[in-house]
C-alpha positions as CSV (number, residue, x, y, z in Angstrom):
1,M,5.4,-16.7,4.9
2,I,6.0,-15.0,8.3
3,I,9.2,-15.4,10.3
4,C,9.7,-14.0,13.8
5,C,13.0,-12.3,14.7
6,G,14.2,-11.3,18.1
7,P,14.1,-12.8,21.6
8,E,11.1,-15.0,22.2
9,D,9.6,-13.1,25.1
10,T,5.9,-13.6,24.7
11,Q,5.1,-11.8,27.9
12,S,6.9,-8.6,26.7
13,L,5.1,-8.8,23.4
14,K,1.7,-9.2,25.2
15,E,2.5,-6.2,27.4
16,A,3.5,-4.1,24.4
17,D,0.3,-5.0,22.7
18,L,-1.7,-4.0,25.7
19,E,0.2,-0.7,25.9
20,I,-0.4,0.0,22.2
21,S,-4.1,-0.9,22.5
22,D,-4.4,1.5,25.5
23,L,-2.7,4.3,23.5
24,S,-5.2,3.8,20.7
25,K,-8.1,4.1,23.1
26,K,-6.8,7.4,24.5
27,I,-6.3,9.1,21.1
28,P,-9.5,10.8,20.0
29,W,-11.1,9.7,16.8
30,N,-13.2,12.6,15.6
31,K,-14.9,11.5,12.4
32,K,-17.3,14.5,12.4
33,Y,-14.4,17.0,12.5
34,I,-12.6,15.4,9.6
35,S,-15.8,15.1,7.6
36,F,-16.5,18.8,8.1
37,R,-13.0,19.8,7.1
38,R,-13.2,17.7,4.0
39,S,-16.6,19.1,3.1
40,L,-15.3,22.6,3.5
41,K,-12.4,22.0,1.2
42,D,-14.7,20.2,-1.3
43,T,-17.0,23.2,-1.4
44,L,-14.3,25.8,-1.9
45,K,-12.4,23.8,-4.6
46,S,-15.1,21.9,-6.4
47,F,-16.7,24.5,-8.6
48,P,-14.6,24.0,-11.7
49,S,-15.0,20.2,-11.7
50,S,-18.7,20.5,-10.8
51,L,-19.4,22.8,-13.7
52,K,-17.4,20.5,-16.0
53,F,-19.4,17.5,-14.8
54,F,-22.8,19.0,-15.2
55,A,-21.9,20.4,-18.7
56,S,-20.8,17.0,-19.9
57,R,-23.4,14.7,-18.4
58,N,-25.5,14.3,-21.5
59,K,-26.0,10.5,-21.7
60,M,-28.5,9.6,-19.0
61,S,-28.4,5.9,-19.9
62,K,-24.7,5.8,-19.0
63,V,-23.5,4.7,-15.6
64,Y,-21.3,7.4,-14.0
65,I,-18.6,6.3,-11.5
66,A,-16.4,8.5,-9.3
67,I,-13.3,6.8,-7.8
68,L,-11.4,8.7,-5.0
69,I,-7.9,7.3,-4.6
70,A,-5.7,7.6,-1.6
71,G,-2.4,6.3,-0.2
72,G,0.9,5.1,-1.7
73,I,1.8,2.8,-4.6
74,G,0.6,-0.3,-2.8
75,D,-2.7,1.2,-1.8
76,V,-3.3,2.5,-5.4
77,L,-2.5,-0.9,-7.0
78,R,-5.0,-2.7,-4.7
79,Q,-7.6,0.0,-5.2
80,K,-7.2,-0.4,-9.0
81,D,-7.6,-4.1,-8.7
82,T,-10.9,-3.6,-7.0
83,F,-12.0,-1.0,-9.6
84,F,-11.2,-3.5,-12.4
85,D,-13.7,-5.9,-10.9
86,I,-16.4,-3.2,-10.8
87,L,-15.6,-2.3,-14.5
88,E,-16.3,-5.9,-15.4
89,M,-19.9,-5.3,-14.2
90,F,-20.1,-1.8,-15.8
91,P,-17.8,-2.1,-18.9
92,D,-19.2,1.0,-20.6
93,A,-19.3,3.2,-17.5
94,V,-18.1,6.8,-17.6
95,V,-15.4,7.3,-14.9
96,D,-14.0,10.4,-13.2
97,L,-10.8,9.9,-11.2
98,Y,-10.2,12.0,-8.1
99,G,-6.5,12.0,-7.3
100,K,-4.3,13.7,-9.9
101,R,-1.0,12.4,-8.5
102,Y,-2.1,8.8,-9.4
103,R,-3.1,9.5,-13.0
104,Y,-0.2,7.4,-14.4
105,F,-1.5,4.2,-12.7
106,F,-4.8,4.6,-14.5
107,S,-3.6,5.7,-17.9
108,D,-4.5,2.3,-19.4
109,L,-8.3,2.8,-18.6
110,K,-10.3,4.0,-21.6
111,N,-13.3,4.7,-19.4
112,I,-11.7,7.7,-17.7
113,R,-13.2,11.0,-18.7
114,F,-11.8,13.6,-16.3
115,I,-9.0,13.5,-13.7
116,F,-9.5,15.9,-10.8
117,G,-7.7,16.7,-7.5
118,R,-8.7,14.7,-4.5
119,Y,-11.1,17.2,-2.9
120,F,-12.8,18.4,-6.1
121,I,-15.8,16.1,-6.0
122,G,-17.8,18.6,-3.9
123,L,-21.1,19.6,-5.6
124,S,-21.0,16.7,-8.0
125,K,-21.0,14.0,-5.3
126,N,-24.7,13.1,-5.4
127,K,-24.8,13.1,-9.2
128,Y,-22.7,9.9,-9.6
129,D,-24.4,6.5,-9.8
130,I,-21.5,4.9,-7.9
131,I,-18.9,6.6,-5.6
132,I,-15.8,4.5,-4.7
133,D,-14.1,6.4,-1.9
134,Y,-10.8,5.1,-0.5
135,F,-10.1,8.3,1.4
136,S,-11.3,6.7,4.6
137,S,-13.1,8.4,7.5
138,D,-10.2,8.9,9.8
139,N,-7.7,10.1,7.2
140,V,-5.7,6.8,7.1
141,T,-5.9,4.1,4.4
142,S,-6.3,0.6,5.6
143,G,-8.1,-0.7,2.5
144,I,-11.5,0.6,3.6
145,C,-13.8,1.8,0.9
146,D,-16.7,4.1,1.6
147,L,-19.0,2.9,-1.2
148,T,-22.1,4.8,-2.2
149,I,-24.6,3.6,-4.7
150,N,-26.9,6.5,-5.7
151,S,-28.9,5.0,-8.5
152,S,-31.1,2.0,-9.5
153,K,-31.5,3.0,-13.2
154,T,-30.2,-0.3,-14.6
155,N,-30.7,-4.0,-13.5
156,T,-26.9,-4.3,-13.0
157,L,-27.0,-1.4,-10.6
158,I,-29.9,-2.9,-8.7
159,N,-28.2,-6.3,-8.4
160,F,-24.9,-4.6,-7.4
161,K,-26.7,-2.7,-4.6
162,K,-28.4,-5.9,-3.4
163,D,-25.1,-7.8,-3.3
164,F,-23.5,-5.0,-1.3
165,E,-26.3,-5.0,1.2
166,T,-25.9,-8.8,1.6
167,I,-22.2,-8.3,2.2
168,K,-22.8,-5.6,4.8
169,K,-25.2,-8.0,6.7
170,Q,-22.6,-10.8,6.6
171,Y,-19.8,-8.6,7.9
172,T,-21.7,-6.1,10.0
173,D,-18.9,-5.3,12.4
174,L,-16.6,-4.3,9.5
175,F,-19.0,-1.7,8.4
176,S,-19.3,-0.1,11.9
177,F,-16.0,1.7,11.6
178,D,-14.2,2.8,14.8
179,S,-10.5,3.6,14.7
180,Q,-8.4,2.0,12.0
181,Y,-6.3,0.2,14.7
182,F,-9.3,-1.7,16.0
183,F,-10.8,-2.1,12.6
184,Q,-7.7,-3.9,11.5
185,K,-7.8,-6.2,14.5
186,K,-11.5,-7.1,13.7
187,A,-10.5,-7.9,10.1
188,L,-7.6,-10.1,11.1
189,K,-9.9,-12.1,13.4
190,K,-12.0,-12.9,10.3
191,D,-8.9,-13.9,8.4
192,L,-9.2,-10.8,6.2
193,N,-6.3,-8.6,5.1
194,F,-5.9,-5.3,3.3
195,N,-6.5,-6.8,-0.1
196,N,-9.7,-8.5,1.0
197,V,-11.0,-5.4,2.8
198,A,-10.3,-3.2,-0.2
199,K,-12.7,-5.4,-2.3
200,L,-15.2,-6.5,0.3
201,T,-16.0,-2.9,1.4
202,A,-16.4,-1.9,-2.3
203,G,-19.1,-4.5,-2.8
204,I,-17.0,-7.2,-4.5
205,K,-18.3,-10.7,-3.7
206,D,-15.2,-12.6,-4.9
207,F,-12.9,-10.6,-2.6
208,K,-10.3,-13.3,-2.2
209,K,-9.0,-13.1,-5.8
210,I,-6.2,-10.6,-5.8
211,S,-4.1,-9.3,-8.7
212,L,-2.2,-6.1,-8.9
213,P,-2.7,-4.4,-12.3
214,L,0.6,-2.5,-13.0
215,N,0.7,-0.4,-16.0
216,F,4.3,0.0,-17.3
217,K,6.3,-0.4,-20.5
218,E,9.2,-2.8,-20.2
219,Q,12.6,-1.1,-20.8
220,D,16.0,-2.3,-21.9
221,I,18.1,-2.6,-18.6
222,S,21.4,-3.2,-20.3
223,K,22.2,0.6,-19.9
224,F,22.5,-0.3,-16.1
225,S,24.9,-3.2,-16.8
226,L,22.0,-5.6,-16.2
227,N,20.1,-8.1,-18.3
228,K,17.3,-10.7,-17.9
229,N,19.8,-13.4,-16.9
230,S,21.9,-11.3,-14.5
231,K,22.2,-12.5,-10.9
232,Y,21.3,-9.5,-8.8
233,I,19.4,-8.4,-5.6
234,T,17.5,-5.1,-5.4
235,F,16.9,-3.2,-2.3
236,Q,15.5,0.2,-1.2
237,H,16.4,2.2,1.9
238,G,13.7,4.8,2.1
239,W,10.1,5.2,1.2
240,G,7.8,6.8,-1.3
241,D,9.0,10.0,-3.0
242,K,11.0,11.0,0.0
243,G,13.7,8.4,0.3
244,Y,16.0,8.7,3.3
245,V,19.2,10.6,3.7
246,P,20.7,10.3,7.2
247,G,21.2,13.7,8.9
248,Q,19.0,15.5,6.4
249,M,15.5,14.0,7.2
250,L,13.8,12.2,10.0
251,P,13.4,8.5,9.3
252,A,9.9,7.0,9.3
253,T,9.3,4.5,12.1
254,H,9.1,1.6,9.6
255,L,12.6,2.1,8.2
256,W,15.6,0.0,9.1
257,E,18.7,1.9,10.4
258,T,21.4,2.7,7.9
259,N,24.1,0.8,9.7
260,R,21.9,-2.4,9.6
261,W,21.7,-2.2,5.8
262,I,25.5,-1.8,5.7
263,E,26.1,-4.8,8.0
264,L,23.6,-6.8,6.0
265,F,25.2,-6.3,2.6
266,K,28.7,-6.8,3.9
267,E,27.6,-10.3,5.0
268,V,25.7,-10.9,1.7
269,K,28.8,-10.1,-0.3
270,N,30.7,-12.7,1.7
271,M,28.0,-15.3,1.4
272,L,26.9,-14.7,-2.2
273,P,29.7,-13.0,-4.1
274,E,28.1,-14.1,-7.4
275,Y,25.1,-11.7,-6.9
276,K,25.3,-8.0,-7.6
277,I,23.6,-5.7,-5.2
278,V,21.5,-3.0,-6.8
279,Q,20.2,-0.1,-4.8
280,I,17.0,1.5,-6.1
281,G,14.8,4.4,-4.9
282,L,14.4,8.1,-5.3
283,A,16.4,10.1,-2.8
284,S,18.5,7.8,-0.5
285,E,22.2,8.1,-0.1
286,C,24.2,5.2,-1.7
287,M,25.3,2.5,0.6
288,P,28.7,0.8,0.9
289,Y,28.9,-2.7,-0.8
290,V,26.5,-1.6,-3.5
291,D,27.5,-2.7,-7.0
292,I,25.1,-0.6,-9.0
293,N,23.5,2.6,-7.6
294,L,20.2,3.4,-9.4
295,V,18.9,5.9,-6.8
296,G,17.2,8.7,-8.7
297,K,18.5,7.3,-12.0
298,T,15.5,5.4,-13.3
299,S,12.1,6.3,-14.8
300,F,9.2,4.4,-13.4
301,D,9.2,2.0,-16.4
302,E,12.9,1.4,-15.9
303,L,12.5,0.8,-12.1
304,C,9.8,-1.8,-12.8
305,S,12.0,-3.5,-15.4
306,V,14.9,-3.7,-13.0
307,I,12.7,-5.2,-10.2
308,K,11.1,-7.6,-12.7
309,Y,14.3,-9.5,-13.3
310,S,15.8,-9.2,-9.8
311,S,16.5,-12.5,-8.2
312,L,15.2,-11.1,-4.9
313,H,14.0,-7.8,-3.6
314,I,14.8,-6.6,0.0
315,D,12.8,-3.8,1.6
316,T,10.8,-2.6,4.5
317,D,7.0,-2.0,4.1
318,C,7.2,0.3,1.1
319,G,5.9,0.8,-2.4
320,C,8.6,-1.3,-4.2
321,V,7.3,-4.4,-2.4
322,H,4.0,-4.0,-4.1
323,I,5.6,-3.4,-7.5
324,A,7.7,-6.6,-7.0
325,K,4.5,-8.5,-6.1
326,A,2.8,-7.2,-9.3
327,L,5.8,-8.4,-11.3
328,D,6.0,-11.8,-9.5
329,T,9.4,-11.0,-8.0
330,K,9.8,-12.5,-4.5
331,S,10.7,-10.1,-1.6
332,V,12.1,-10.3,1.8
333,V,10.2,-7.6,3.8
334,L,11.1,-6.3,7.2
335,F,8.0,-5.3,9.2
336,G,7.8,-3.3,12.5
337,P,4.9,-0.9,13.1
338,S,2.9,-2.2,10.1
339,S,1.2,-5.6,10.3
340,A,2.7,-8.3,8.1
341,K,-0.6,-10.3,8.5
342,Y,-2.7,-7.4,7.3
343,V,-0.6,-5.7,4.6
344,G,2.0,-8.4,3.6
345,Y,1.8,-11.0,0.9
346,D,2.0,-14.7,1.6
347,E,4.4,-15.3,-1.3
348,N,7.0,-13.1,0.3
349,V,9.3,-13.8,3.3
350,N,7.8,-11.4,5.9
351,I,10.0,-10.7,8.9
352,I,8.3,-9.6,12.1
353,S,9.6,-8.5,15.5
354,N,9.2,-10.7,18.5
355,V,9.6,-7.7,20.8
356,C,6.9,-5.2,19.7
357,R,4.8,-4.7,16.5
358,D,1.6,-3.6,14.8
359,C,0.9,-0.1,16.1
360,F,0.1,0.7,12.4
361,T,-2.7,3.3,11.9
362,I,-2.6,4.8,15.4
363,N,-2.2,8.6,15.2
364,K,1.5,9.6,14.5
365,W,2.6,6.0,14.3
366,F,4.6,6.8,11.1
367,E,6.5,9.7,12.7
368,R,7.5,8.4,16.1
369,C,7.6,5.3,18.3
370,L,4.4,5.4,20.2
371,R,6.0,3.7,23.2
372,G,8.7,6.5,23.4
373,F,11.8,4.7,22.1
374,K,14.1,7.0,20.1
375,T,14.7,4.1,17.6
376,P,11.6,1.9,17.3
377,I,12.4,-1.2,19.2
378,C,10.4,-3.4,16.7
379,M,12.8,-2.5,13.8
380,Q,15.9,-2.5,16.1
381,S,15.3,-6.1,17.1
382,I,15.7,-7.3,13.5
383,K,19.4,-8.3,13.1
384,S,21.3,-8.1,9.9
385,S,22.9,-11.5,10.4
386,F,19.4,-13.0,10.6
387,I,18.3,-11.4,7.4
388,A,21.5,-12.4,5.6
389,E,20.7,-16.1,6.4
390,I,17.2,-15.6,5.2
391,I,18.4,-14.1,1.9
392,K,20.9,-17.0,1.4
393,N,18.4,-19.7,2.1
394,T,15.7,-18.0,-0.1
395,L,18.0,-17.7,-3.1
396,R,19.3,-21.3,-2.7
397,K,15.7,-22.7,-2.6
398,A,14.8,-20.6,-5.7
399,N,17.8,-22.1,-7.6
400,K,17.1,-25.7,-6.8
C-alpha cells in the first residue's frame, strides 16, 4: 500500500521529476572506466583464490557457480532468494561466494565451498559454469544481475541458457542497461520492481514469486523485558552499520530528522499508551519517549527475534524493513529519495512525498539532495502527526 503525504501540488512534483531527470542525463555514466577499475583490482587481488580454485576443481561433472553479492541487507536477502531458485535447478552445484561480509546470510547453504572477497574472482572468472554477478555495471545495486553462462556440459545448463535467452528477447530493453535511474523507470513501466528484476535478470522464469530466506536462530527476548505477547512497536533511526548520531555524522538523504521522530513518538504515547516503544539499531542515540533502548545491545539473532514479535515496525528505507518483511512483521516505511514502487513491499504501509521523490540511484543521491536543499524536501514534507495517525489506524485494523 502506498500513501502520499504533503501538499497535493502535482505541478511541483512534475517539475521536480523533470529536474531530476535532467540531472541524471548530465551525470556521466562511464561503464568502461568502472569495468577497467574492477578488472585491475581483480587481477591484483585474485591470485590466492584463483590458485585455490584451480587446485580444487577436480570433479568435471559438477556444475560450478560463482555468486557475487552486493548491497545492504535487503539486497542480499533478495539476491539469496534468486540463488535458491537457481539451486533448485542445480542442487548438487559447487558454489563459491564472493562477498565476505555477507557470509552469515549464506551459512545455511551446504553447497558453498569457498568464501572470497568481492574482487577476488579475477583469473577464475571464465572457469565457472555460471556467474551470478549483482555488482552491477555502474556500481549501484538496483536488483540487476549480470548473468554469465559459460558452459553447456549438462542438459540442465543447456535448458537454463535457452530460457535465459528467451527472457532477454521478451525484455530486450531491460538488458540494454543505461543509467540505473532510467533503468528503474523502464522496469516500473513494465510493472516490475527490485524483486522481479533481481530474478528476471538472473534467468528465473517465475520471477513474480518472492520470499526472503532469512537465516537466524530465534532467541529468548525476555532479557529485554519483552515476550511474544507484549504490545510494542519497534523503530530505527539510522541505517546499516552506521546508525545516526546527530552532530557526529552526516545524515543520509533517506533519513528522517531527529526532531520528527521525537514529535512522532510523543504523539504515539498519547494515542497508544498501551504500546511500548522499542528503539533498535547499531549506533543511533536514544530518543525521548522510548521505553526500551536496544541500540547496539542485540546480536543479529536477538534483533530478528525482537522484530518478529513486534506489533509494527517503523522505519525509513533501511535493512530492518527487509528483516521485518522476511519475518512477516508489518512496517510503516517513510520513502523520500528511494522509490516505494520499486523497492517497497505491497504488504507494508509505504509513505511517499507529494513534493519530490525518486532520485534514487543518481550519482551522490545518498549523500546530498540533488536539487540543493540542505534538508531533502521529500523527507521534510512527511509530517509526524500524519505518521502517528497511520500507526494508530494500522494497529487498530490489525487488532480487529
